C-alpha positions in Angstrom: -1.4 10.6 -54.0 -0.1 14.1 -53.5 -2.5 14.5 -50.5 -1.1 11.4 -48.8 2.5 12.7 -49.4 1.5 16.1 -48.0 0.0 14.4 -44.9 3.2 12.4 -44.4 5.4 15.4 -44.7 3.2 17.4 -42.3 3.4 14.6 -39.7 7.2 14.5 -39.9 7.4 18.3 -39.6 5.1 18.4 -36.5 6.9 19.3 -33.2 7.3 16.4 -30.8 4.9 15.9 -27.9 4.7 18.8 -25.5 6.5 18.5 -22.2 4.5 18.5 -18.9 4.3 22.0 -17.6 2.2 21.4 -14.4 3.2 21.2 -10.8 5.7 18.5 -9.7 5.2 16.7 -6.4 7.9 17.5 -3.8 7.8 14.0 -2.3 8.4 10.7 -4.2 6.1 7.8 -4.0 3.1 9.9 -2.7 0.2 10.6 -5.1 -1.1 14.1 -5.3 -4.5 15.3 -6.6 -4.1 17.5 -9.6 -6.3 20.6 -9.5 -5.5 22.8 -12.5 -2.2 24.4 -11.6 -1.9 23.1 -8.0 -1.5 19.8 -6.3 -2.9 18.4 -3.0 -1.0 15.7 -1.2 -3.1 12.6 -0.4 -3.5 11.5 3.3 -1.0 8.6 3.8 -1.7 5.8 6.2 -1.5 2.1 6.8 -4.6 -0.1 6.7 -5.2 -2.6 9.5 -5.9 -6.1 8.1 -8.5 -8.4 9.6 -9.3 -11.9 8.3 -13.0 -12.8 8.2 -13.9 -16.3 6.9 -13.2 -16.0 3.2 -12.7 -12.2 3.1 -10.2 -9.7 4.3 -11.3 -6.4 5.9 -9.0 -3.4 5.7 -9.7 -0.6 8.1 -8.5 3.0 8.7 -9.3 5.1 11.7 -11.5 8.1 11.2 -15.0 8.4 9.9 -14.6 12.0 8.7 -13.5 13.1 5.3 -9.9 12.9 4.3 -7.9 16.1 4.2 -7.3 15.8 0.5 -10.7 16.5 -1.2 -11.8 16.9 -4.8 -15.1 17.8 -6.5 -13.9 15.9 -9.7 -15.8 12.6 -10.4 -12.7 11.4 -12.4 -9.8 12.6 -10.4 -6.3 12.9 -11.8 -3.2 12.2 -9.7 0.5 13.0 -10.3 3.2 11.0 -8.6 7.0 11.0 -8.7 7.8 7.2 -8.7 10.9 5.8 -7.0 9.9 2.6 -5.1 6.1 2.4 -6.0 5.0 1.4 -9.5 2.2 3.8 -10.6 0.6 1.2 -12.8 0.3 -1.1 -9.7 -1.8 1.3 -7.7 -5.4 0.1 -6.9 -8.2 2.6 -6.3 -10.9 1.5 -3.8 -14.1 3.1 -2.4 -14.2 3.0 1.4 -17.3 2.5 3.5 -17.7 4.5 6.6 -18.8 2.3 9.5 -18.3 2.2 13.3 -16.2 5.4 13.3 -13.7 4.1 10.7 -13.2 3.8 7.0 -13.1 0.2 5.6 -13.1 -2.0 2.6 -14.0 -5.7 2.5 -12.0 -7.6 -0.2 -13.3 -11.2 -0.9 -10.7 -13.9 -1.3 -12.8 -15.3 -4.2 -14.6 -12.5 -6.2 -18.3 -12.8 -5.9 -21.1 -11.1 -7.7 -21.5 -7.5 -6.4 -18.3 -7.8 -4.3 -15.8 -4.9 -3.9 -13.5 -4.5 -6.8 -10.9 -1.8 -7.5 -11.9 1.2 -9.7 -10.1 1.0 -13.1 -7.2 3.4 -13.3 -4.7 4.3 -16.0 -1.1 5.4 -15.4 0.9 7.3 -18.0 4.5 8.5 -17.9 4.7 12.3 -18.2 8.5 12.6 -18.1 11.4 11.0 -16.2 9.9 9.4 -13.1 6.8 11.6 -13.1 3.5 9.8 -13.8 -0.2 10.7 -14.2 -2.7 8.3 -12.7 -6.3 8.7 -13.8 -9.6 7.2 -12.6 -11.3 5.5 -15.6 -14.7 5.5 -14.0 -16.9 8.1 -12.4 -16.5 8.2 -8.6 -19.6 8.8 -6.4 -19.2 11.2 -3.5 -17.4 9.5 -0.7 -14.1 8.3 0.7 -11.5 6.5 -1.4 -7.9 5.3 -1.3 -5.1 4.4 -3.7 -3.0 1.5 -2.5 0.1 -0.2 -4.1 -0.6 -3.8 -5.0 0.5 -6.2 -2.2 0.7 -3.5 0.4 -1.3 -2.1 3.3 -0.1 1.4 2.6 -2.9 3.7 1.6 -3.3 7.2 0.3 -6.8 8.6 1.0 -8.9 11.3 -0.5 -12.6 12.4 -0.6 -14.8 13.2 -3.5 -17.5 15.7 -2.7 
């Protein structure tokens, strides 16, 4: 009984959660890769949408690697949210074909079809959020995109 009481008292005496002490993005609604004590702005763009039978193809110009690059298989992003909800960001792997980056999204999900990579968004403080990939990413091109939008933020994993 005294051990339980001691644990309860210790829990109440513990200091509250630590504040975020890392770098803060200078721009709102733009995700940044978090690399230790520095951040790297993701490449912003707009995906072109093409309807194909029962699928939608989203394309971006450029077959080369995005300017924002990370060696981390489970990247972490920080974002100051104003208009974009961090928990509504979808993470997609892009295929490089015909001199462009693209992702094919089926209207009706099929076996082995493209699906977003699972992410988790957590509030750090105020309007500052951390978005984490919840799956290992293979080397390649990726983008974060707000739900219902053609706006994309691209990066590469190497």
